[in-house]
PDB file of N, CA, C and O in Angstrom:
ATOM      1  N   MET A   1       3.432  35.822 -94.156  1.00  0.00           N
ATOM      2  CA  MET A   1       4.121  35.484 -95.362  1.00  0.00           C
ATOM      3  C   MET A   1       3.524  36.273 -96.553  1.00  0.00           C
ATOM      4  O   MET A   1       2.310  36.426 -96.687  1.00  0.00           O
ATOM      5  N   SER A   2       4.411  36.746 -97.377  1.00  0.00           N
ATOM      6  CA  SER A   2       3.937  37.469 -98.521  1.00  0.00           C
ATOM      7  C   SER A   2       4.057  36.560 -99.760  1.00  0.00           C
ATOM      8  O   SER A   2       5.098  35.951-100.009  1.00  0.00           O
ATOM      9  N   GLU A   3       2.997  36.496-100.496  1.00  0.00           N
ATOM     10  CA  GLU A   3       3.042  35.680-101.699  1.00  0.00           C
ATOM     11  C   GLU A   3       3.433  36.504-102.890  1.00  0.00           C
ATOM     12  O   GLU A   3       3.039  37.664-103.016  1.00  0.00           O
ATOM     13  N   GLN A   4       4.216  35.900-103.772  1.00  0.00           N
ATOM     14  CA  GLN A   4       4.627  36.619-104.964  1.00  0.00           C
ATOM     15  C   GLN A   4       3.573  36.322-106.040  1.00  0.00           C
ATOM     16  O   GLN A   4       3.246  35.165-106.301  1.00  0.00           O
ATOM     17  N   ILE A   5       3.074  37.340-106.630  1.00  0.00           N
ATOM     18  CA  ILE A   5       2.110  37.243-107.685  1.00  0.00           C
ATOM     19  C   ILE A   5       2.862  37.245-109.017  1.00  0.00           C
ATOM     20  O   ILE A   5       3.562  38.210-109.325  1.00  0.00           O
ATOM     21  N   PRO A   6       2.729  36.180-109.810  1.00  0.00           N
ATOM     22  CA  PRO A   6       3.428  36.181-111.086  1.00  0.00           C
ATOM     23  C   PRO A   6       2.862  37.206-112.020  1.00  0.00           C
ATOM     24  O   PRO A   6       1.646  37.325-112.170  1.00  0.00           O
ATOM     25  N   THR A   7       3.724  37.934-112.638  1.00  0.00           N
ATOM     26  CA  THR A   7       3.263  38.970-113.600  1.00  0.00           C
ATOM     27  C   THR A   7       3.126  38.299-115.022  1.00  0.00           C
ATOM     28  O   THR A   7       3.965  37.509-115.454  1.00  0.00           O
ATOM     29  N   THR A   8       2.067  38.658-115.667  1.00  0.00           N
ATOM     30  CA  THR A   8       1.820  38.066-116.998  1.00  0.00           C
ATOM     31  C   THR A   8       2.586  38.796-118.097  1.00  0.00           C
ATOM     32  O   THR A   8       2.781  38.251-119.183  1.00  0.00           O
ATOM     33  N   GLY A   9       3.019  40.018-117.825  1.00  0.00           N
ATOM     34  CA  GLY A   9       3.689  40.806-118.862  1.00  0.00           C
ATOM     35  C   GLY A   9       5.193  40.796-118.706  1.00  0.00           C
ATOM     36  O   GLY A   9       5.834  41.825-118.919  1.00  0.00           O
ATOM     37  N   GLU A  10       5.779  39.663-118.340  1.00  0.00           N
ATOM     38  CA  GLU A  10       7.201  39.599-118.165  1.00  0.00           C
ATOM     39  C   GLU A  10       7.887  39.734-119.472  1.00  0.00           C
ATOM     40  O   GLU A  10       7.373  39.327-120.514  1.00  0.00           O
ATOM     41  N   SER A  11       9.100  40.331-119.413  1.00  0.00           N
ATOM     42  CA  SER A  11       9.835  40.558-120.667  1.00  0.00           C
ATOM     43  C   SER A  11      10.621  39.309-121.074  1.00  0.00           C
ATOM     44  O   SER A  11      11.172  38.605-120.227  1.00  0.00           O
ATOM     45  N   ASN A  12      10.663  39.056-122.345  1.00  0.00           N
ATOM     46  CA  ASN A  12      11.404  37.940-122.894  1.00  0.00           C
ATOM     47  C   ASN A  12      12.697  38.407-123.584  1.00  0.00           C
ATOM     48  O   ASN A  12      13.206  37.741-124.487  1.00  0.00           O
ATOM     49  N   VAL A  13      13.210  39.543-123.151  1.00  0.00           N
ATOM     50  CA  VAL A  13      14.371  40.144-123.840  1.00  0.00           C
ATOM     51  C   VAL A  13      15.559  39.197-123.721  1.00  0.00           C
ATOM     52  O   VAL A  13      16.273  38.983-124.701  1.00  0.00           O
ATOM     53  N   THR A  14      15.785  38.625-122.538  1.00  0.00           N
ATOM     54  CA  THR A  14      16.917  37.711-122.329  1.00  0.00           C
ATOM     55  C   THR A  14      16.790  36.480-123.205  1.00  0.00           C
ATOM     56  O   THR A  14      17.754  36.042-123.834  1.00  0.00           O
ATOM     57  N   ARG A  15      15.601  35.937-123.237  1.00  0.00           N
ATOM     58  CA  ARG A  15      15.348  34.733-124.054  1.00  0.00           C
ATOM     59  C   ARG A  15      15.544  35.021-125.562  1.00  0.00           C
ATOM     60  O   ARG A  15      16.196  34.256-126.272  1.00  0.00           O
ATOM     61  N   TYR A  16      14.988  36.096-126.007  1.00  0.00           N
ATOM     62  CA  TYR A  16      15.153  36.487-127.412  1.00  0.00           C
ATOM     63  C   TYR A  16      16.612  36.823-127.724  1.00  0.00           C
ATOM     64  O   TYR A  16      17.114  36.487-128.797  1.00  0.00           O
ATOM     65  N   GLY A  17      17.284  37.478-126.797  1.00  0.00           N
ATOM     66  CA  GLY A  17      18.706  37.822-127.022  1.00  0.00           C
ATOM     67  C   GLY A  17      19.605  36.584-127.136  1.00  0.00           C
ATOM     68  O   GLY A  17      20.504  36.524-127.975  1.00  0.00           O
ATOM     69  N   CYS A  18      19.339  35.610-126.279  1.00  0.00           N
ATOM     70  CA  CYS A  18      20.135  34.357-126.339  1.00  0.00           C
ATOM     71  C   CYS A  18      19.887  33.620-127.614  1.00  0.00           C
ATOM     72  O   CYS A  18      20.836  33.181-128.264  1.00  0.00           O
ATOM     73  N   VAL A  19      18.610  33.463-128.008  1.00  0.00           N
ATOM     74  CA  VAL A  19      18.324  32.793-129.268  1.00  0.00           C
ATOM     75  C   VAL A  19      18.906  33.555-130.423  1.00  0.00           C
ATOM     76  O   VAL A  19      19.464  32.933-131.327  1.00  0.00           O
ATOM     77  N   GLY A  20      18.808  34.866-130.448  1.00  0.00           N
ATOM     78  CA  GLY A  20      19.368  35.680-131.517  1.00  0.00           C
ATOM     79  C   GLY A  20      20.866  35.530-131.654  1.00  0.00           C
ATOM     80  O   GLY A  20      21.389  35.391-132.760  1.00  0.00           O
ATOM     81  N   CYS A  21      21.574  35.561-130.493  1.00  0.00           N
ATOM     82  CA  CYS A  21      23.036  35.446-130.558  1.00  0.00           C
ATOM     83  C   CYS A  21      23.490  34.043-130.995  1.00  0.00           C
ATOM     84  O   CYS A  21      24.452  33.916-131.752  1.00  0.00           O
ATOM     85  N   LEU A  22      22.808  32.997-130.525  1.00  0.00           N
ATOM     86  CA  LEU A  22      23.230  31.667-130.940  1.00  0.00           C
ATOM     87  C   LEU A  22      22.951  31.419-132.431  1.00  0.00           C
ATOM     88  O   LEU A  22      23.753  30.803-133.133  1.00  0.00           O
ATOM     89  N   THR A  23      21.810  31.907-132.889  1.00  0.00           N
ATOM     90  CA  THR A  23      21.508  31.680-134.269  1.00  0.00           C
ATOM     91  C   THR A  23      22.337  32.583-135.189  1.00  0.00           C
ATOM     92  O   THR A  23      22.546  32.268-136.361  1.00  0.00           O
ATOM     93  N   LEU A  24      22.809  33.721-134.633  1.00  0.00           N
ATOM     94  CA  LEU A  24      23.742  34.580-135.436  1.00  0.00           C
ATOM     95  C   LEU A  24      25.037  33.832-135.745  1.00  0.00           C
ATOM     96  O   LEU A  24      25.525  33.847-136.875  1.00  0.00           O
ATOM     97  N   VAL A  25      25.587  33.176-134.713  1.00  0.00           N
ATOM     98  CA  VAL A  25      26.825  32.438-134.927  1.00  0.00           C
ATOM     99  C   VAL A  25      26.599  31.257-135.867  1.00  0.00           C
ATOM    100  O   VAL A  25      27.422  30.990-136.743  1.00  0.00           O
ATOM    101  N   ALA A  26      25.491  30.558-135.687  1.00  0.00           N
ATOM    102  CA  ALA A  26      25.165  29.425-136.588  1.00  0.00           C
ATOM    103  C   ALA A  26      24.949  29.906-138.013  1.00  0.00           C
ATOM    104  O   ALA A  26      25.369  29.258-138.972  1.00  0.00           O
ATOM    105  N   GLY A  27      24.285  31.054-138.140  1.00  0.00           N
ATOM    106  CA  GLY A  27      24.037  31.652-139.462  1.00  0.00           C
ATOM    107  C   GLY A  27      25.314  32.067-140.156  1.00  0.00           C
ATOM    108  O   GLY A  27      25.448  31.909-141.369  1.00  0.00           O
ATOM    109  N   LEU A  28      26.261  32.600-139.385  1.00  0.00           N
ATOM    110  CA  LEU A  28      27.518  32.967-139.993  1.00  0.00           C
ATOM    111  C   LEU A  28      28.267  31.758-140.574  1.00  0.00           C
ATOM    112  O   LEU A  28      28.732  31.788-141.714  1.00  0.00           O
ATOM    113  N   PHE A  29      28.370  30.719-139.784  1.00  0.00           N
ATOM    114  CA  PHE A  29      29.137  29.552-140.269  1.00  0.00           C
ATOM    115  C   PHE A  29      28.358  28.814-141.388  1.00  0.00           C
ATOM    116  O   PHE A  29      28.951  28.432-142.397  1.00  0.00           O
ATOM    117  N   SER A  30      27.066  28.620-141.216  1.00  0.00           N
ATOM    118  CA  SER A  30      26.362  27.871-142.263  1.00  0.00           C
ATOM    119  C   SER A  30      26.298  28.685-143.567  1.00  0.00           C
ATOM    120  O   SER A  30      26.474  28.136-144.655  1.00  0.00           O
ATOM    121  N   GLY A  31      26.045  29.996-143.449  1.00  0.00           N
ATOM    122  CA  GLY A  31      26.034  30.833-144.605  1.00  0.00           C
ATOM    123  C   GLY A  31      27.391  30.883-145.350  1.00  0.00           C
ATOM    124  O   GLY A  31      27.450  30.918-146.579  1.00  0.00           O
ATOM    125  N   GLY A  32      28.444  30.885-144.570  1.00  0.00           N
ATOM    126  CA  GLY A  32      29.814  30.862-145.179  1.00  0.00           C
ATOM    127  C   GLY A  32      30.102  29.548-145.901  1.00  0.00           C
ATOM    128  O   GLY A  32      30.709  29.543-146.972  1.00  0.00           O
ATOM    129  N   MET A  33      29.669  28.444-145.317  1.00  0.00           N
ATOM    130  CA  MET A  33      29.882  27.155-145.990  1.00  0.00           C
ATOM    131  C   MET A  33      29.053  27.039-147.251  1.00  0.00           C
ATOM    132  O   MET A  33      29.506  26.497-148.259  1.00  0.00           O
ATOM    133  N   ILE A  34      27.828  27.556-147.187  1.00  0.00           N
ATOM    134  CA  ILE A  34      26.986  27.516-148.451  1.00  0.00           C
ATOM    135  C   ILE A  34      27.609  28.408-149.504  1.00  0.00           C
ATOM    136  O   ILE A  34      27.605  28.090-150.694  1.00  0.00           O
ATOM    137  N   GLY A  35      28.154  29.548-149.041  1.00  0.00           N
ATOM    138  CA  GLY A  35      28.814  30.483-149.995  1.00  0.00           C
ATOM    139  C   GLY A  35      30.022  29.833-150.683  1.00  0.00           C
ATOM    140  O   GLY A  35      30.231  30.016-151.883  1.00  0.00           O
ATOM    141  N   VAL A  36      30.785  29.102-149.943  1.00  0.00           N
ATOM    142  CA  VAL A  36      31.960  28.386-150.504  1.00  0.00           C
ATOM    143  C   VAL A  36      31.505  27.328-151.452  1.00  0.00           C
ATOM    144  O   VAL A  36      32.131  27.133-152.494  1.00  0.00           O
ATOM    145  N   LEU A  37      30.432  26.628-151.137  1.00  0.00           N
ATOM    146  CA  LEU A  37      29.870  25.622-152.078  1.00  0.00           C
ATOM    147  C   LEU A  37      29.441  26.294-153.366  1.00  0.00           C
ATOM    148  O   LEU A  37      29.716  25.768-154.444  1.00  0.00           O
ATOM    149  N   ILE A  38      28.783  27.424-153.294  1.00  0.00           N
ATOM    150  CA  ILE A  38      28.390  28.156-154.484  1.00  0.00           C
ATOM    151  C   ILE A  38      29.626  28.621-155.245  1.00  0.00           C
ATOM    152  O   ILE A  38      29.629  28.595-156.475  1.00  0.00           O
ATOM    153  N   ALA A  39      30.668  29.042-154.549  1.00  0.00           N
ATOM    154  CA  ALA A  39      31.892  29.458-155.187  1.00  0.00           C
ATOM    155  C   ALA A  39      32.525  28.306-155.930  1.00  0.00           C
ATOM    156  O   ALA A  39      33.040  28.517-157.028  1.00  0.00           O
ATOM    157  N   LYS A  40      32.519  27.111-155.402  1.00  0.00           N
ATOM    158  CA  LYS A  40      33.020  25.917-156.087  1.00  0.00           C
ATOM    159  C   LYS A  40      32.207  25.600-157.354  1.00  0.00           C
ATOM    160  O   LYS A  40      32.763  25.234-158.390  1.00  0.00           O
ATOM    161  N   ILE A  41      30.890  25.750-157.245  1.00  0.00           N
ATOM    162  CA  ILE A  41      30.037  25.512-158.421  1.00  0.00           C
ATOM    163  C   ILE A  41      30.295  26.537-159.520  1.00  0.00           C
ATOM    164  O   ILE A  41      30.436  26.181-160.690  1.00  0.00           O
ATOM    165  N   VAL A  42      30.356  27.809-159.140  1.00  0.00           N
ATOM    166  CA  VAL A  42      30.606  28.865-160.124  1.00  0.00           C
ATOM    167  C   VAL A  42      32.006  28.713-160.721  1.00  0.00           C
ATOM    168  O   VAL A  42      32.203  28.881-161.924  1.00  0.00           O
ATOM    169  N   GLY A  43      32.970  28.393-159.861  1.00  0.00           N
ATOM    170  CA  GLY A  43      34.321  28.190-160.353  1.00  0.00           C
ATOM    171  C   GLY A  43      34.471  27.051-161.335  1.00  0.00           C
ATOM    172  O   GLY A  43      35.247  27.158-162.284  1.00  0.00           O
ATOM    173  N   SER A  44      33.741  25.948-161.130  1.00  0.00           N
ATOM    174  CA  SER A  44      33.806  24.868-162.086  1.00  0.00           C
ATOM    175  C   SER A  44      33.077  25.230-163.369  1.00  0.00           C
ATOM    176  O   SER A  44      33.466  24.785-164.449  1.00  0.00           O
ATOM    177  N   ALA A  45      32.019  26.036-163.260  1.00  0.00           N
ATOM    178  CA  ALA A  45      31.290  26.453-164.454  1.00  0.00           C
ATOM    179  C   ALA A  45      32.177  27.418-165.283  1.00  0.00           C
ATOM    180  O   ALA A  45      32.085  27.437-166.510  1.00  0.00           O
ATOM    181  N   ARG A  46      33.020  28.204-164.619  1.00  0.00           N
ATOM    182  CA  ARG A  46      33.905  29.113-165.321  1.00  0.00           C
ATOM    183  C   ARG A  46      35.247  28.476-165.706  1.00  0.00           C
ATOM    184  O   ARG A  46      36.092  29.134-166.313  1.00  0.00           O
ATOM    185  N   ASN A  47      35.435  27.256-165.371  1.00  0.00           N
ATOM    186  CA  ASN A  47      36.686  26.560-165.581  1.00  0.00           C
ATOM    187  C   ASN A  47      37.868  27.242-164.909  1.00  0.00           C
ATOM    188  O   ASN A  47      38.966  27.321-165.459  1.00  0.00           O
ATOM    189  N   CYS A  48      37.614  27.718-163.734  1.00  0.00           N
ATOM    190  CA  CYS A  48      38.651  28.453-162.971  1.00  0.00           C
ATOM    191  C   CYS A  48      39.419  27.419-162.087  1.00  0.00           C
ATOM    192  O   CYS A  48      38.808  26.601-161.400  1.00  0.00           O
ATOM    193  N   GLU A  49      40.714  27.482-162.126  1.00  0.00           N
ATOM    194  CA  GLU A  49      41.598  26.601-161.328  1.00  0.00           C
ATOM    195  C   GLU A  49      42.052  27.385-160.088  1.00  0.00           C
ATOM    196  O   GLU A  49      42.797  28.358-160.204  1.00  0.00           O
ATOM    197  N   PRO A  50      41.595  26.950-158.890  1.00  0.00           N
ATOM    198  CA  PRO A  50      41.993  27.713-157.700  1.00  0.00           C
ATOM    199  C   PRO A  50      43.473  27.412-157.323  1.00  0.00           C
ATOM    200  O   PRO A  50      44.021  26.374-157.694  1.00  0.00           O
ATOM    201  N   LEU A  51      44.061  28.298-156.620  1.00  0.00           N
ATOM    202  CA  LEU A  51      45.446  28.126-156.169  1.00  0.00           C
ATOM    203  C   LEU A  51      45.502  26.909-155.214  1.00  0.00           C
ATOM    204  O   LEU A  51      44.498  26.503-154.631  1.00  0.00           O
ATOM    205  N   THR A  52      46.680  26.369-155.089  1.00  0.00           N
ATOM    206  CA  THR A  52      46.881  25.181-154.221  1.00  0.00           C
ATOM    207  C   THR A  52      46.493  25.510-152.783  1.00  0.00           C
ATOM    208  O   THR A  52      46.967  26.483-152.197  1.00  0.00           O
ATOM    209  N   GLY A  53      45.621  24.673-152.237  1.00  0.00           N
ATOM    210  CA  GLY A  53      45.219  24.833-150.846  1.00  0.00           C
ATOM    211  C   GLY A  53      43.957  25.658-150.662  1.00  0.00           C
ATOM    212  O   GLY A  53      43.443  25.728-149.545  1.00  0.00           O
ATOM    213  N   LEU A  54      43.445  26.274-151.691  1.00  0.00           N
ATOM    214  CA  LEU A  54      42.232  27.050-151.609  1.00  0.00           C
ATOM    215  C   LEU A  54      41.057  26.216-152.153  1.00  0.00           C
ATOM    216  O   LEU A  54      41.227  25.433-153.088  1.00  0.00           O
ATOM    217  N   PRO A  55      39.867  26.390-151.559  1.00  0.00           N
ATOM    218  CA  PRO A  55      38.752  25.593-152.019  1.00  0.00           C
ATOM    219  C   PRO A  55      38.202  25.960-153.357  1.00  0.00           C
ATOM    220  O   PRO A  55      37.724  25.095-154.091  1.00  0.00           O
ATOM    221  N   ALA A  56      38.258  27.274-153.708  1.00  0.00           N
ATOM    222  CA  ALA A  56      37.693  27.720-154.985  1.00  0.00           C
ATOM    223  C   ALA A  56      38.214  29.116-155.324  1.00  0.00           C
ATOM    224  O   ALA A  56      38.778  29.790-154.462  1.00  0.00           O
ATOM    225  N   CYS A  57      38.036  29.538-156.527  1.00  0.00           N
ATOM    226  CA  CYS A  57      38.427  30.893-156.945  1.00  0.00           C
ATOM    227  C   CYS A  57      37.431  31.872-156.324  1.00  0.00           C
ATOM    228  O   CYS A  57      36.223  31.633-156.323  1.00  0.00           O
ATOM    229  N   ASP A  58      37.952  32.959-155.804  1.00  0.00           N
ATOM    230  CA  ASP A  58      37.132  34.021-155.188  1.00  0.00           C
ATOM    231  C   ASP A  58      36.200  33.487-154.090  1.00  0.00           C
ATOM    232  O   ASP A  58      35.077  33.962-153.923  1.00  0.00           O
ATOM    233  N   TRP A  59      36.701  32.479-153.341  1.00  0.00           N
ATOM    234  CA  TRP A  59      35.884  31.909-152.353  1.00  0.00           C
ATOM    235  C   TRP A  59      35.580  32.861-151.210  1.00  0.00           C
ATOM    236  O   TRP A  59      34.528  32.746-150.580  1.00  0.00           O
ATOM    237  N   HIS A  60      36.471  33.792-150.928  1.00  0.00           N
ATOM    238  CA  HIS A  60      36.286  34.709-149.828  1.00  0.00           C
ATOM    239  C   HIS A  60      35.144  35.667-150.081  1.00  0.00           C
ATOM    240  O   HIS A  60      34.476  36.068-149.128  1.00  0.00           O
ATOM    241  N   VAL A  61      34.885  36.058-151.331  1.00  0.00           N
ATOM    242  CA  VAL A  61      33.785  36.918-151.663  1.00  0.00           C
ATOM    243  C   VAL A  61      32.473  36.203-151.429  1.00  0.00           C
ATOM    244  O   VAL A  61      31.573  36.748-150.789  1.00  0.00           O
ATOM    245  N   TYR A  62      32.352  34.979-151.943  1.00  0.00           N
ATOM    246  CA  TYR A  62      31.155  34.181-151.799  1.00  0.00           C
ATOM    247  C   TYR A  62      30.892  33.826-150.337  1.00  0.00           C
ATOM    248  O   TYR A  62      29.751  33.859-149.877  1.00  0.00           O
ATOM    249  N   ALA A  63      31.968  33.484-149.607  1.00  0.00           N
ATOM    250  CA  ALA A  63      31.820  33.170-148.194  1.00  0.00           C
ATOM    251  C   ALA A  63      31.354  34.391-147.413  1.00  0.00           C
ATOM    252  O   ALA A  63      30.507  34.271-146.528  1.00  0.00           O
ATOM    253  N   GLY A  64      31.884  35.539-147.723  1.00  0.00           N
ATOM    254  CA  GLY A  64      31.488  36.775-147.012  1.00  0.00           C
ATOM    255  C   GLY A  64      30.052  37.142-147.256  1.00  0.00           C
ATOM    256  O   GLY A  64      29.355  37.517-146.313  1.00  0.00           O
ATOM    257  N   VAL A  65      29.574  37.051-148.482  1.00  0.00           N
ATOM    258  CA  VAL A  65      28.186  37.335-148.770  1.00  0.00           C
ATOM    259  C   VAL A  65      27.258  36.288-148.120  1.00  0.00           C
ATOM    260  O   VAL A  65      26.198  36.623-147.590  1.00  0.00           O
ATOM    261  N   GLY A  66      27.685  35.021-148.175  1.00  0.00           N
ATOM    262  CA  GLY A  66      26.908  33.958-147.537  1.00  0.00           C
ATOM    263  C   GLY A  66      26.812  34.146-146.047  1.00  0.00           C
ATOM    264  O   GLY A  66      25.774  33.880-145.443  1.00  0.00           O
ATOM    265  N   MET A  67      27.926  34.619-145.436  1.00  0.00           N
ATOM    266  CA  MET A  67      27.924  34.846-143.982  1.00  0.00           C
ATOM    267  C   MET A  67      26.964  35.986-143.614  1.00  0.00           C
ATOM    268  O   MET A  67      26.242  35.910-142.620  1.00  0.00           O
ATOM    269  N   LEU A  68      26.973  37.009-144.410  1.00  0.00           N
ATOM    270  CA  LEU A  68      26.059  38.156-144.157  1.00  0.00           C
ATOM    271  C   LEU A  68      24.628  37.717-144.295  1.00  0.00           C
ATOM    272  O   LEU A  68      23.804  38.048-143.442  1.00  0.00           O
ATOM    273  N   ILE A  69      24.293  36.969-145.358  1.00  0.00           N
ATOM    274  CA  ILE A  69      22.921  36.537-145.537  1.00  0.00           C
ATOM    275  C   ILE A  69      22.497  35.572-144.441  1.00  0.00           C
ATOM    276  O   ILE A  69      21.380  35.649-143.930  1.00  0.00           O
ATOM    277  N   GLY A  70      23.424  34.637-144.075  1.00  0.00           N
ATOM    278  CA  GLY A  70      23.073  33.739-142.985  1.00  0.00           C
ATOM    279  C   GLY A  70      22.931  34.401-141.643  1.00  0.00           C
ATOM    280  O   GLY A  70      22.083  34.019-140.837  1.00  0.00           O
ATOM    281  N   ALA A  71      23.764  35.400-141.401  1.00  0.00           N
ATOM    282  CA  ALA A  71      23.719  36.093-140.101  1.00  0.00           C
ATOM    283  C   ALA A  71      22.471  36.939-139.943  1.00  0.00           C
ATOM    284  O   ALA A  71      22.090  37.288-138.826  1.00  0.00           O
ATOM    285  N   VAL A  72      21.837  37.270-141.053  1.00  0.00           N
ATOM    286  CA  VAL A  72      20.549  38.034-140.969  1.00  0.00           C
ATOM    287  C   VAL A  72      19.349  37.103-141.000  1.00  0.00           C
ATOM    288  O   VAL A  72      18.435  37.227-140.184  1.00  0.00           O
ATOM    289  N   THR A  73      19.356  36.175-141.939  1.00  0.00           N
ATOM    290  CA  THR A  73      18.098  35.386-142.161  1.00  0.00           C
ATOM    291  C   THR A  73      17.858  34.380-141.020  1.00  0.00           C
ATOM    292  O   THR A  73      16.724  34.258-140.556  1.00  0.00           O
ATOM    293  N   LEU A  74      18.897  33.653-140.552  1.00  0.00           N
ATOM    294  CA  LEU A  74      18.628  32.622-139.541  1.00  0.00           C
ATOM    295  C   LEU A  74      18.118  33.216-138.237  1.00  0.00           C
ATOM    296  O   LEU A  74      17.137  32.696-137.705  1.00  0.00           O
ATOM    297  N   PRO A  75      18.715  34.271-137.684  1.00  0.00           N
ATOM    298  CA  PRO A  75      18.118  34.846-136.473  1.00  0.00           C
ATOM    299  C   PRO A  75      16.731  35.390-136.671  1.00  0.00           C
ATOM    300  O   PRO A  75      15.876  35.255-135.796  1.00  0.00           O
ATOM    301  N   VAL A  76      16.488  36.023-137.846  1.00  0.00           N
ATOM    302  CA  VAL A  76      15.174  36.601-138.099  1.00  0.00           C
ATOM    303  C   VAL A  76      14.105  35.472-138.150  1.00  0.00           C
ATOM    304  O   VAL A  76      13.029  35.608-137.569  1.00  0.00           O
ATOM    305  N   LEU A  77      14.424  34.351-138.857  1.00  0.00           N
ATOM    306  CA  LEU A  77      13.479  33.314-138.943  1.00  0.00           C
ATOM    307  C   LEU A  77      13.257  32.630-137.599  1.00  0.00           C
ATOM    308  O   LEU A  77      12.124  32.269-137.281  1.00  0.00           O
ATOM    309  N   ALA A  78      14.304  32.443-136.806  1.00  0.00           N
ATOM    310  CA  ALA A  78      14.162  31.827-135.488  1.00  0.00           C
ATOM    311  C   ALA A  78      13.348  32.743-134.508  1.00  0.00           C
ATOM    312  O   ALA A  78      12.510  32.258-133.748  1.00  0.00           O
ATOM    313  N   LEU A  79      13.611  34.026-134.552  1.00  0.00           N
ATOM    314  CA  LEU A  79      12.872  34.919-133.686  1.00  0.00           C
ATOM    315  C   LEU A  79      11.414  35.095-134.091  1.00  0.00           C
ATOM    316  O   LEU A  79      10.538  35.208-133.233  1.00  0.00           O
ATOM    317  N   VAL A  80      11.159  35.118-135.360  1.00  0.00           N
ATOM    318  CA  VAL A  80       9.761  35.200-135.827  1.00  0.00           C
ATOM    319  C   VAL A  80       8.994  33.924-135.380  1.00  0.00           C
ATOM    320  O   VAL A  80       7.855  34.003-134.919  1.00  0.00           O
ATOM    321  N   ARG A  81       9.644  32.765-135.528  1.00  0.00           N
ATOM    322  CA  ARG A  81       9.026  31.519-135.114  1.00  0.00           C
ATOM    323  C   ARG A  81       8.798  31.484-133.565  1.00  0.00           C
ATOM    324  O   ARG A  81       7.770  31.005-133.086  1.00  0.00           O
ATOM    325  N   LEU A  82       9.772  31.996-132.830  1.00  0.00           N
ATOM    326  CA  LEU A  82       9.664  32.023-131.388  1.00  0.00           C
ATOM    327  C   LEU A  82       8.547  32.965-130.939  1.00  0.00           C
ATOM    328  O   LEU A  82       7.767  32.650-130.040  1.00  0.00           O
ATOM    329  N   ARG A  83       8.496  34.089-131.568  1.00  0.00           N
ATOM    330  CA  ARG A  83       7.413  35.038-131.203  1.00  0.00           C
ATOM    331  C   ARG A  83       6.024  34.560-131.565  1.00  0.00           C
ATOM    332  O   ARG A  83       5.060  34.806-130.840  1.00  0.00           O
ATOM    333  N   SER A  84       5.929  33.869-132.699  1.00  0.00           N
ATOM    334  CA  SER A  84       4.633  33.324-133.075  1.00  0.00           C
ATOM    335  C   SER A  84       4.156  32.239-132.130  1.00  0.00           C
ATOM    336  O   SER A  84       2.970  32.143-131.815  1.00  0.00           O
ATOM    337  N   SER A  85       5.115  31.410-131.677  1.00  0.00           N
ATOM    338  CA  SER A  85       4.752  30.344-130.730  1.00  0.00           C
ATOM    339  C   SER A  85       4.373  30.952-129.368  1.00  0.00           C
ATOM    340  O   SER A  85       3.464  30.460-128.699  1.00  0.00           O
ATOM    341  N   ASP A  86       5.088  32.043-128.956  1.00  0.00           N
ATOM    342  CA  ASP A  86       4.726  32.743-127.723  1.00  0.00           C
ATOM    343  C   ASP A  86       3.325  33.365-127.818  1.00  0.00           C
ATOM    344  O   ASP A  86       2.558  33.326-126.856  1.00  0.00           O
ATOM    345  N   ALA A  87       3.000  33.933-128.971  1.00  0.00           N
ATOM    346  CA  ALA A  87       1.697  34.537-129.145  1.00  0.00           C
ATOM    347  C   ALA A  87       0.611  33.480-129.083  1.00  0.00           C
ATOM    348  O   ALA A  87      -0.441  33.722-128.490  1.00  0.00           O
ATOM    349  N   LYS A  88       0.835  32.299-129.683  1.00  0.00           N
ATOM    350  CA  LYS A  88      -0.141  31.229-129.637  1.00  0.00           C
ATOM    351  C   LYS A  88      -0.365  30.729-128.192  1.00  0.00           C
ATOM    352  O   LYS A  88      -1.487  30.416-127.796  1.00  0.00           O
ATOM    353  N   ASN A  89       0.749  30.662-127.411  1.00  0.00           N
ATOM    354  CA  ASN A  89       0.616  30.231-126.028  1.00  0.00           C
ATOM    355  C   ASN A  89      -0.121  31.251-125.169  1.00  0.00           C
ATOM    356  O   ASN A  89      -0.832  30.862-124.242  1.00  0.00           O
ATOM    357  N   GLU A  90       0.026  32.535-125.447  1.00  0.00           N
ATOM    358  CA  GLU A  90      -0.659  33.561-124.693  1.00  0.00           C
ATOM    359  C   GLU A  90      -2.161  33.547-124.981  1.00  0.00           C
ATOM    360  O   GLU A  90      -2.960  33.809-124.082  1.00  0.00           O
ATOM    361  N   THR A  91      -2.549  33.249-126.200  1.00  0.00           N
ATOM    362  CA  THR A  91      -3.976  33.224-126.550  1.00  0.00           C
ATOM    363  C   THR A  91      -4.673  32.026-125.925  1.00  0.00           C
ATOM    364  O   THR A  91      -5.872  32.072-125.650  1.00  0.00           O
ATOM    365  N   ARG A  92      -3.916  30.944-125.700  1.00  0.00           N
ATOM    366  CA  ARG A  92      -4.522  29.735-125.112  1.00  0.00           C
ATOM    367  C   ARG A  92      -4.738  29.931-123.586  1.00  0.00           C
ATOM    368  O   ARG A  92      -5.607  29.275-123.011  1.00  0.00           O
ATOM    369  N   GLU A  93      -4.004  30.770-122.960  1.00  0.00           N
ATOM    370  CA  GLU A  93      -4.111  30.926-121.493  1.00  0.00           C
ATOM    371  C   GLU A  93      -5.273  31.789-121.087  1.00  0.00           C
ATOM    372  O   GLU A  93      -5.491  32.011-119.896  1.00  0.00           O
TER     373      GLU A  93
END
């Protein structure tokens, strides 16, 4: 029988890729919703009356910027946190 020796330098590319993709989608939606909330606040401060059925004036601009910010920051924060916990676990072993 041949025994398999576990390698200590295994790649976490799949793990990081999955976490990055999931947090990208979550960042898009959450950033967009926060952007629309900011658009509503700015619209009420400017006394802007949105068209019927729209949440706020210029909501698409604020939602787009919020989606970009969320799509970048949430995956970066999650991956930094994941890598730091992996580094702590490696030093303990």
